[in-house]
C-alpha positions as CSV (number, residue, x, y, z in Angstrom):
1,M,218.1,95.9,-9.9
2,A,218.5,92.2,-10.1
3,F,219.5,91.9,-6.6
4,N,216.3,93.7,-5.5
5,E,214.1,91.6,-7.8
6,R,215.5,88.4,-6.5
7,M,214.9,89.6,-2.9
8,N,211.4,90.5,-3.7
9,S,211.0,86.9,-5.3
10,A,212.4,85.3,-2.3
11,K,210.1,87.1,0.0
12,Q,207.1,86.1,-2.1
13,A,208.2,82.6,-2.1
14,T,208.7,82.6,1.7
15,M,205.4,84.2,2.2
16,V,203.7,81.7,-0.1
17,F,205.5,78.6,1.7
18,F,204.3,80.0,5.2
19,R,200.9,80.8,4.1
20,R,200.5,77.2,2.8
21,L,202.2,75.8,6.0
22,F,199.7,77.8,8.1
23,I,196.6,76.7,6.0
24,G,197.9,73.0,6.2
25,I,198.3,73.1,10.0
26,L,194.9,74.7,10.5
27,T,193.2,72.2,8.4
28,L,195.0,69.5,10.3
29,A,193.9,70.9,13.6
30,V,190.3,71.3,12.5
31,L,190.1,67.7,11.3
32,V,191.7,66.3,14.6
33,I,189.0,68.3,16.6
34,M,186.3,67.1,14.4
35,F,187.5,63.5,14.8
36,S,187.6,63.8,18.6
37,F,184.2,65.2,19.0
38,L,183.0,62.3,16.8
39,L,184.7,59.6,19.1
40,T,182.8,61.3,22.0
41,R,179.4,60.3,20.5
42,V,180.2,56.8,19.2
43,A,179.7,53.9,21.6
44,Y,182.1,50.8,21.3
45,S,180.4,48.9,24.2
46,E,176.7,48.9,25.4
47,G,174.7,46.9,27.8
48,E,172.6,46.7,30.8
49,R,172.9,46.3,34.5
50,A,170.4,46.3,37.4
51,G,170.7,47.1,40.9
52,V,169.8,49.9,43.3
53,I,170.8,53.6,43.0
54,S,172.9,54.5,46.0
55,K,174.1,57.7,44.8
56,F,173.0,60.3,42.3
57,S,174.4,63.9,42.2
58,K,174.8,67.0,40.0
59,K,178.4,67.7,39.9
60,G,180.6,70.5,38.3
61,V,181.4,74.2,38.7
62,V,181.1,75.3,35.1
63,F,179.8,72.4,33.4
64,K,177.2,70.4,35.3
65,T,177.0,66.7,34.9
66,Y,174.9,64.0,36.5
67,E,176.8,61.2,38.1
68,G,175.6,58.1,40.0
69,E,176.3,54.9,41.4
70,L,174.3,51.8,41.1
71,N,174.7,49.0,43.9
72,E,174.6,45.8,41.9
73,G,174.5,43.6,45.0
74,A,176.5,40.4,44.4
75,Q,176.4,37.4,46.3
76,G,180.0,36.5,47.9
77,Q,181.7,33.0,48.2
78,M,180.1,32.4,51.9
79,G,176.6,33.4,50.7
80,N,176.7,36.9,52.2
81,M,175.7,40.0,50.2
82,V,178.6,42.0,48.8
83,N,178.3,45.7,47.6
84,R,179.6,46.0,44.2
85,L,179.1,49.7,43.0
86,W,179.1,50.8,39.5
87,A,179.7,54.5,38.6
88,F,177.8,56.0,35.6
89,T,177.2,59.5,33.8
90,V,173.9,60.7,32.7
91,D,173.6,63.4,29.8
92,A,172.1,66.6,31.3
93,D,169.9,67.2,28.4
94,D,167.6,64.1,29.1
95,P,165.4,65.1,31.9
96,T,163.2,61.8,31.6
97,I,166.2,59.8,32.5
98,I,167.3,62.0,35.3
99,Q,163.7,62.0,37.0
100,K,163.5,58.2,36.7
101,L,166.8,57.8,38.6
102,E,166.0,60.5,41.2
103,D,162.7,58.6,41.8
104,A,164.4,55.2,41.9
105,M,166.9,56.5,44.3
106,L,164.2,57.9,46.5
107,T,162.0,54.7,46.7
108,G,164.9,52.3,46.6
109,R,163.4,50.2,43.9
110,R,165.6,47.9,41.7
111,I,166.0,49.2,38.2
112,R,167.8,48.1,35.0
113,V,169.8,50.7,33.1
114,H,171.1,50.6,29.6
115,Y,174.3,52.4,28.9
116,E,176.8,53.1,26.0
117,Q,180.6,52.8,26.8
118,R,182.1,55.6,24.6
119,Y,185.6,55.4,23.0
120,M,186.6,58.8,24.6
121,K,185.1,61.7,26.5
122,F,186.1,65.3,27.3
123,S,186.5,66.3,30.9
124,W,183.3,68.5,30.8
125,M,181.1,65.4,29.8
126,G,181.3,63.4,33.1
127,D,183.4,61.5,35.4
128,T,183.0,58.0,33.7
129,E,182.9,56.6,30.2
130,Y,179.5,54.8,31.0
131,F,176.7,56.9,29.7
132,V,173.2,55.7,30.8
133,D,170.4,56.3,27.8
134,K,167.5,54.2,29.3
135,V,166.2,53.5,32.7
136,D,163.5,50.4,33.3
137,E,162.1,48.8,36.5
138,A,163.9,45.7,37.1
139,P,161.5,42.9,38.5
140,L,162.8,40.9,41.5
141,K,163.6,37.4,40.9
C-alpha cells in the first residue's frame, strides 16, 4: 500500500507542476501579445511632409490597406528637380483622410500630411511604419 500511495502522490505532484507550468506559459504568452498590440498603436516619432501624391492604392488579399507615395520634389545640386518619393500607409477606418488623398491625387495639388512612425506593426497593418493621420492643403511658396 505504501508504494501505491507514493505513486499517487508523485502523480499528483507531477500534475500540479505541469498545470502551473502551463498556466505560467499561457500567462506569459498573453502578456507578450498584449504588449505587442500596444506597441503597434504607440508612435515614437511624428512629423509632417509636403508634396504631391504620385500613387495611392488599396492593397491586400485578405487584409486591405491603403498605401501611397508622396513626391516631395527636392532641388538637386545643379538646380534641377529631383523626385524624392516617400511611402506611407493610411488606416482603412478613416474615410475622410482616404477621400482627401484621392482628391489630391486626381487634382495634382500640393498637400501636407501629418504622420506617426510606430514602434512596430503587424504585416496586415500595411507596408510601411509611417501612418498618415491628417491631410491639409499646402500653399505654394
